[in-house]
C-alpha positions in Angstrom: 5.2 3.3 16.7 4.6 2.1 13.2 1.3 1.0 11.8 1.4 -2.7 10.9 -1.0 -2.3 8.0 1.1 0.2 6.1 4.4 -0.9 4.4 7.5 0.8 5.7 8.7 1.8 2.2 5.9 2.9 -0.1 6.6 2.2 -3.8 6.1 5.0 -6.3 3.0 4.8 -8.4 3.6 3.2 -11.7 2.1 4.9 -14.8 0.0 2.6 -16.9 1.4 1.4 -20.2 0.1 2.8 -23.4 -1.9 -0.3 -24.3 -3.4 -0.8 -20.9 -6.7 0.6 -19.8 -7.5 3.1 -17.0 -11.0 2.3 -15.9 -13.0 1.7 -19.1 -10.8 4.0 -21.3 -7.6 2.9 -23.1 -4.6 4.9 -21.9 -3.6 5.9 -25.5 -7.0 7.5 -25.9 -6.7 9.5 -22.7 -3.2 10.7 -23.7 -4.6 11.8 -27.1 -7.5 13.7 -25.5 -5.1 15.3 -23.0 -2.7 16.4 -25.9 -5.5 17.9 -28.0 -7.3 19.7 -25.1 -6.2 23.4 -24.8 -4.6 24.4 -21.5 -7.3 26.9 -20.7 -9.9 24.2 -20.6 -8.0 22.1 -18.2 -8.7 23.3 -14.7 -7.1 22.2 -11.4 -10.0 23.2 -9.1 -13.7 22.2 -9.5 -16.4 24.8 -10.2 -18.0 26.2 -7.1 -21.3 24.5 -6.1 -24.4 26.5 -6.2 -26.4 26.6 -3.0 -30.0 25.4 -3.3 -32.8 27.6 -2.0 -34.1 26.3 1.4 
């Protein structure tokens, strides 16, 4: 069975244009920040959470 709420063919996500905004930031500024940030500062996994004393 197919779910009636989901479309049969999902469209690929479109990347926002350079002059649009993503949230409250302009896309051009986000691309500039990404280009200037060194690769070792960009992490794919979040830092582990510390456990609070009980």
